[in-house]
Backbone as a ProteinNet text record, in pm:
[ID]
protein_1_A
[PRIMARY]
MDANGQSFEITQHAILSNKKRTPTVVEVVQEHIDLLIRPPSGTTKTNQTLLDLHISDRTGHLPVDKLDYRLVAHWVKSIGKAPKTFHTFMA
[TERTIARY]
-1773.4	-1690.4	-1579.5	-1681.1	-1595.3	-1473.1	-1528.8	-1422.2	-1282.8	-1297.5	-1196.6	-1175.3	-1213.8	-1101.1	-1169.4	-1301.9	-1343.3	-1302	-1199.6	-1163	-1271.1	-1313.4	-1408.3	-1356.5	-1205	-1148	-1121.2	-1074.5	-1102	-1195.6	-1339.5	-1461.7	-1500.5	-1488.5	-1528.5	-1434.6	-1332.1	-1244.3	-1281.6	-1335.7	-1410.8	-1530.5	-1596	-1768.7	-1726	-1633	-1587.8	-1525.6	-1437.7	-1385.6	-1443.5	-1621.2	-1699.6	-1761.6	-1828.5	-1888.7	-1826.6	-1652.6	-1613.7	-1611	-1658.4	-1629.5	-1696.3	-1590.6	-1663	-1720.4	-1901	-1928.5	-1886.5	-1907.9	-1864.1	-1969.6	-1907.6	-1996.7	-2105.7	-2099.6	-2225.2	-2291.9	-2255.7	-2369.7	-2423.5	-2348.6	-2452.1	-2521.7	-2517.4	-2595.6	-2720.6	-2685.7	-2801.2	-2910.2	-2859.7	-2933.7	-3006.8	-2954.5	-3029.5	-3131.7	-3126.7	-3220.7	-3321.2	-3320	-3373.5	-3501.9	-3376.8	-3479.2	-3570.2	-3543.7	-3625.2	-3798.8	-3871.6	-3976.9	-4076.6	-4141.2	-4246	-4177.7	-4048.6	-4025.6	-4125	-4099.3	-4161.7	-4154.8	-4265.6	-4252.8	-4154.7	-4063.2	-3967.9	-3838.8	-3835.2	-3736.7	-3622.3	-3686.1	-3620.3	-3532.7	-3611.8	-3563.7	-3456.6	-3474.7	-3352.5	-3224.4	-3268.1	-3135.5	-3057.1	-3176.2	-3099.2	-2972.7	-3036.9	-2991	-2849.8	-2887.9	-2772	-2616.2	-2657.1	-2552.2	-2466	-2555.7	-2556.8	-2453.4	-2480.1	-2424.5	-2277.4	-2314.7	-2222.4	-2106.2	-2163.8	-2083.1	-2005.4	-2102.7	-2064.4	-1918.9	-1927.9	-1777.8	-1652	-1709.3	-1618.8	-1575.9	-1644.3	-1587.3	-1647	-1766.6	-1847.7	-1794.8	-1695.7	-1563.9	-1480.5	-1493.6	-1433.6	-1519.7	-1427.9	-1500.5	-1544.8	-1650	-1708.4	-1637.8	-1553.2	-1487.1	-1333.9	-1348.1	-1201.6	-1255.1	-1361.6	-1410	-1372.6	-1339.5	-1277.6	-1329.3	-1357.3	-1345.7	-1280.8	-1176.1	-1100.8	-1144.4	-1170.3	-1202	-1386.5	-1465.7	-1616.8	-1577.5	-1462.3	-1455.5	-1457.6	-1314.4	-1242.9	-1371	-1450.5	-1556.6	-1669.4	-1724.7	-1819.1	-1773.9	-1644.2	-1569.2	-1600.7	-1532.7	-1504.4	-1648	-1776.4	-1895.9	-1970.3	-1949.6	-1966.5	-2114.7	-2203.4	-2348	-2383.3	-2458.4	-2523.4	-2541.6	-2501	-2514.6	-2648.4	-2799.1	-2883.7	-2887.2	-2844.4	-2835.5	-2794.9	-2680.6	-2643.6	-2733.7	-2751	-2892.5	-2986.2	-3017.6	-3181.6	-3145.1	-3008.3	-3020.5	-2968.3	-2938.5	-2905.3	-3082.5	-3141.9	-3255.5	-3327.7
-6367.2	-6440.5	-6354.4	-6204.4	-6115.4	-6081.1	-6065.3	-6006.9	-6103.4	-6210.4	-6330.1	-6358.4	-6284.2	-6296.6	-6446.4	-6496.4	-6567.4	-6722.1	-6701	-6850.4	-6903.5	-7032.3	-7123.9	-7125.9	-7192.8	-7192.3	-7076.5	-6970.3	-6851.6	-6823.4	-6808.4	-6771	-6855.6	-6965.2	-7071.6	-7103.2	-7058.8	-6989.6	-6856.8	-6782	-6647.6	-6669.1	-6789.2	-6814.8	-6852	-6961.5	-7054.3	-6964.9	-6860.4	-6792.5	-6689.5	-6661.4	-6595.7	-6641.2	-6788.1	-6836.5	-6889.6	-6897.6	-6924.9	-6803.1	-6689.4	-6569.8	-6560.3	-6544.6	-6527.1	-6369.8	-6378	-6288.2	-6122.4	-6060	-5892.7	-5925.7	-5850.6	-5838.3	-5761.7	-5678.1	-5579.8	-5667.2	-5773	-5871.5	-5933.2	-6020.6	-6080.5	-5991.1	-5921.4	-5830.5	-5773.8	-5700.5	-5681.7	-5815.3	-5941.3	-6024.4	-6055	-6038.3	-6109	-6013	-5884.5	-5775.1	-5843.5	-5821.4	-5867.4	-5985.9	-6121	-6234.8	-6236.3	-6123.2	-6112.1	-6095.1	-6243.1	-6240.7	-6175.2	-6092.7	-5976.7	-5931.9	-5869.8	-5782.1	-5699.1	-5651.3	-5558.9	-5393.8	-5325.3	-5188.6	-5124.8	-5065	-5012.8	-5070.6	-5175.3	-5279.8	-5293.7	-5340.5	-5316.3	-5155.3	-5038.7	-4901.3	-4926.9	-4914	-4923.2	-5005.9	-5135.4	-5229.5	-5179.5	-5137.9	-5028.2	-4950.9	-4873.4	-4713.9	-4764.7	-4874	-4935.1	-5018.6	-5035.7	-5106.5	-4962.5	-4897.5	-4739.9	-4689.3	-4657.6	-4595.3	-4653.2	-4776.4	-4842.6	-4963.7	-5017.1	-5127.2	-5105.3	-5041.2	-5029.2	-4930.5	-4854.3	-4790.8	-4897.6	-4940	-4966.1	-5106	-5249.3	-5373.8	-5430.1	-5336.4	-5377.6	-5459.1	-5387.5	-5442.1	-5604.1	-5624	-5761	-5852.8	-5966	-6083.7	-6125.1	-6230.5	-6232.3	-6368.8	-6418.8	-6528.4	-6477.5	-6364.4	-6278.9	-6200.8	-6197.9	-6127.5	-6223	-6153.9	-6257.7	-6183.3	-6257.7	-6168.4	-6051.5	-6040	-5869	-5791.7	-5801.8	-5705.4	-5648.5	-5794.3	-5722.2	-5664.1	-5710.9	-5631.5	-5477.6	-5485.9	-5337.8	-5236.5	-5303.4	-5229.7	-5179.4	-5249.9	-5238.7	-5136.1	-5140.1	-5014.2	-4881.2	-4900.6	-4771.8	-4698.3	-4763.9	-4703.7	-4596.9	-4745.3	-4651.2	-4628.6	-4698.5	-4754.1	-4836.1	-4837.1	-4939.7	-5061.5	-5170	-5337.3	-5336.9	-5298.6	-5276.7	-5254.4	-5158	-5159.2	-5246.8	-5339	-5427	-5578.9	-5609.2	-5701.9	-5633.8	-5506.5	-5522.5	-5543.1	-5500.5	-5534.3	-5661.2	-5756.6	-5933.6	-5993.5	-5926.4	-5985.3	-6026.1
-5295.3	-5320.8	-5427.6	-5465.8	-5566.7	-5465.8	-5348.9	-5241.3	-5252	-5262.4	-5269.3	-5373	-5512.4	-5650.4	-5678.8	-5655.8	-5695.2	-5651	-5527.3	-5446.3	-5379.6	-5401.5	-5332.7	-5168	-5198.7	-5055.9	-4957.4	-5022.6	-4936.4	-4893.1	-4989.4	-4933.9	-4809.1	-4834	-4713.9	-4568.5	-4564.7	-4503.7	-4406.7	-4481.5	-4438.7	-4387.7	-4419.2	-4352.7	-4219.7	-4226.6	-4123.3	-4012.6	-4017.8	-3945	-3888.2	-3956.9	-3864.7	-3790.4	-3798.7	-3746.3	-3644	-3579	-3483.7	-3374.7	-3469.1	-3395.4	-3258.7	-3145.2	-3006.4	-2987.3	-2949.5	-2967.2	-2857.4	-2881.2	-2733.5	-2636.3	-2553.4	-2434.5	-2425.9	-2537.6	-2576.7	-2643.7	-2717.9	-2836.2	-2741.8	-2641.5	-2530.2	-2460.2	-2422.8	-2324.9	-2449.6	-2498.1	-2594.9	-2643.8	-2651.8	-2677.5	-2545.4	-2451.3	-2323.9	-2288.4	-2319.5	-2343.4	-2416.2	-2558	-2652.8	-2663.7	-2578.2	-2521.9	-2401	-2300.8	-2235.8	-2224.8	-2168	-2170.6	-2137.6	-2175	-2088	-1916.2	-2005	-1878.5	-1810.7	-1674	-1614.4	-1709.2	-1659.9	-1743.6	-1725.8	-1821.7	-1806.2	-1796.9	-1775.1	-1795.1	-1882.6	-2010.2	-2107.2	-2165.2	-2114.7	-2152.3	-2023.6	-1924.8	-1824.6	-1865.2	-1892.7	-1922.7	-2049.7	-2122.6	-2258.3	-2214.5	-2151.2	-2103.4	-1998.5	-1957.1	-1865.7	-1976.7	-2096.2	-2172.5	-2241.7	-2275.9	-2366.7	-2252.6	-2133.5	-2058.6	-2012.7	-1943.5	-1895.5	-1935.7	-2035.9	-2085.9	-2230	-2317.8	-2469.2	-2455.6	-2393	-2370.1	-2296.7	-2236.8	-2135.9	-2163.7	-2125.2	-2178.3	-2295.7	-2365.8	-2463	-2581.5	-2625.1	-2732.8	-2688.7	-2581.3	-2532.9	-2607.2	-2637.3	-2645.2	-2514.1	-2550.6	-2403.7	-2328.8	-2383.3	-2328.9	-2262.5	-2281.6	-2238.1	-2095.4	-2062.9	-1963.7	-1829.9	-1713.4	-1612.5	-1513.9	-1374.9	-1248.7	-1235.5	-1256.9	-1205.1	-1323.4	-1474	-1537.7	-1451.6	-1407.2	-1407.5	-1273.2	-1177.8	-1060.3	-1085.4	-1166.4	-1191.9	-1239.2	-1342.6	-1428.8	-1295.7	-1217.4	-1131.3	-1041.4	-998.3	-919.3	-973.1	-1105.5	-1220.5	-1250.4	-1232.3	-1224.1	-1076.8	-984.3	-850.7	-883.6	-910	-871.4	-741.4	-723.9	-614.3	-660.9	-546.7	-590	-635.9	-607.5	-651	-827.9	-871.2	-986.3	-1078.6	-1032.4	-1139.4	-1061.9	-986.1	-956.8	-1040.5	-1038.1	-1163.5	-1282.2	-1309.1	-1455	-1490.9	-1423.2	-1440.8	-1429.5	-1393.9	-1374.5	-1486
[MASK]
+++++++++++++++++++++++++++++++++++++++++++++++++++++++++++++++++++++++++++++++++++++++++++

């Protein structure tokens, strides 16, 4: 509240606005990686590498609700990886 001049209304609005914020692509993918239950050996490291190398810089900043087929298709083409890479990541 100190940042809002002790205004409860401004603080409440800020809290509600933050709750409504749509997560970014990188946040959703990171959560997917973090929530994998007993992934096969190396899967977490591989997925983290794919996230760091191919998602964070390209589409990671986008709100996940703004991601559509065209953006995904363009992203996949721009990376130039084999389809198996994407299938593995989504496992």
